[in-house]
N, C-alpha and C positions, 0 to 999 in steps of 0.2 A: 609562469603564465601558461604552461602547457603540461601535458602528461608525458611522463617518461616510462616506457615499458621495459621492465627488467625481467629477463628470463634466460635460462640456460639452454632453451630449446631454439635452435636457429630457424627451424621451420615456422614456429609460432611467431618469432620476431619478424620474419619476412612477411607473413600474412598480416600482421599488425601494421607494418609499414605500408603495405599495399592498400589496406582498408582505410588508414587514417593519416598517412603521411608521416613526416619526421617530427613535427611539433604540433600535435593535435590539441585543440582546446575542448573537444568533446568526444565522447565515445558512446556508442549505442550498445545496449545490454539488456539482458533479462536477469531476474532475481530468482534464486533457487528455492526460496521458502516463502510461506505466507505469514511468517512470524518476524516482526521487526527486530527482535532481539537476536534471532538466529542469523538474519541477513546482515545486521550491523552490530558487531560486537564491540563494546566499549569497556575500557578499564584504565588503570594507571600502571605504568611499568618503570622499572629502573634497569638500565643496561650498562654493562661495562665491556671492556675489550674482550673478555672471555665469554660473554653472552649475557643471558637474562640473569639478573640478580634477584628481583622479586616482581610479582604481579599482585595487584590488590584492587579492591573496589573503592579505594579512598579511605577505608577504615580498617579492614582486615585483609590479610593476605589470602590469595587463592593459589599462589605458587611462590616458593621460597628456595633459594639455593642454599643447600646445606652441604658443605664440603664440595665434592665433585658431582653431586646429583641435585635434581630439582624435586623438592617435596611438594605434593599437591593435596595431601590429606592431613588434617590436623585434629588431634584429640580435643583441643580447646581452641577457641578463636585466637589467632595470632595477630596482634596489632601491626599495622603498616609501619615499617622502620623509617619511612620518609625518603626523600630524594627521588621520588617518582614523578612522571609526567603523564598527562592525558594521552590516550591513543584510541583511535577508532579505526576499525577495519571492516570494510563492506565487501561482501562476496558478490562477484559478478560473473555472468556467463556472457562474454563479449561476442557480439555479432561481428562477423568478419574473420574470426579465427577458424571458423568451420569445425569447431570441436566442442564437445560437452566437457569443458574443463573450467574450474574455478580460477578466476583472477581476483586478487585482493587489491583493492584501492585503500591505501593507508594515509591517515592524516593525524597530525599531532596538535591541531588547532582546536581549542575548546569551542570556538565559533563554528567551525565546520561540524563538530560533533553535534552541537545543539541544532544546527540548521538541518543536517541530514536526517536526524531523528524526527524532527517535526515534519519534514516533507514525506518521509516514508509512512509515518503514522497517518497523515492526512490522506495519502493515496489509499492506504488500507481501509480507512473509514469511508472513503468515497466509493470505491469499487469492490470492497469486500475481499480483495485478494491482492497479492503482489506477484505471484507466479503467472506466467503466460501473458504478461503485460510488457510491451517494449518500453524501456526507459532510456533517457539520455542523461549521462553524467557529464557535467560541464565544469570548467574552471572559469569563474566570472569575477571581474573586479568589483570590490565592495569597499565602502568606507566604514572602518570599524574603529572602536576606541582602543588605543594601545598605550602602555605606560611610557613615560619619558624619563630622562636621566635625573630630572629634579624631583621625581616622585609624583608628578602630576600625570594627567592623561591627555592625549591628543588624538584626533581622528586622522587616520592614514588609509591610503588605498592599499588593499591586500587582495591577492587572487585567491578566492575561496571556492570550495566545492559546492555544487548544487545539483540535485537530481530531481527530475520531473518525468511524468509520463510523456512518451513520445507524442508531440502535437498531432502528427498524422493519424495516430490511433485514437487520440482523445477527441478530436474534432467531431467525427460522426456520432460518437456516443454522447457528447455534450449536446449536440443538436437533438438527439433522440430524447434526452432528459428534458430539454427545453420544451419539446413538443408535448411530452407527457404532462409537464407542469402547466402548460397553457390549457390543455384539454381539461385537466382537473379544475382549473380556475373557471372555465366556461360552465362546467357542470355545477359548480358550487353556486354560481350567481345566475343560473338559468331560472326563468320564472316557473313557478309551479303550475302544472297542468290541472285544469278543472277535473274533479272526479266525475266519472261517468255514472249517470243514473241507472239503477237496475231496471231491467226490462219489465214492463207491466204485465201482470198475469191476469187471466180472466177471473172474475169473482167466483168464489167457491159456493156451491149450492148446499143448502142445509141437508136435503135428503135426496136419495137416488130413486127415481121413479122408473119402474119397469112394468110394462103391460104384457102379460103372458098371452092375452087374447090377440095381440097384434103380431106375435112372433110367427116365424115360419112353421114351427112345430104345431102350433094351434091351428093355423090355416090348413096345414096338411091333414090334420085329424078331421077337420070339418069336411074336407073333400072325400 
């Protein structure tokens, strides 16, 4: 029901405890990239006591243990050998640690993976970015469908991961979006203004009459 912070750095562990307590249900964070796939890496993996056995995309391997080494490049596609489980890892920059360091939140729940991916995609589509936006990662109780021993399914309460834009950051921006939408609606339905009539011009004369005898030059010549 809460996050456990695992680290070999005692200073980071103490900062985390001061910022969030011993059993936090939510953490405040930033995301390091504007790309959902870079922020949230998903795959399937098989682990044994000696370490990673293979990693795949559900169809073909992207990493495979061969002897005592991990092979990551393949001349031809290598099918998944099976025995793997879903895993999702989201990179976070935790507020409160006072360090620019990545912390990885890991989940092996397919429901978490689908939910987090949808939420990050929605945030990117709404704001056009993931960086420089404060997020809140939470553990929340949800009723999900789970298998039972008799092969059927039943709904049970599980504590799932959920990430959303920090409400204190989102509220003024949503208010601004609301004001813009209302202004555009007023402009769309505003009555059309009558067109102004062009100014009347004096009628044009057909010919231009000029009397030289009435001009100053002619009068001066007469004098």
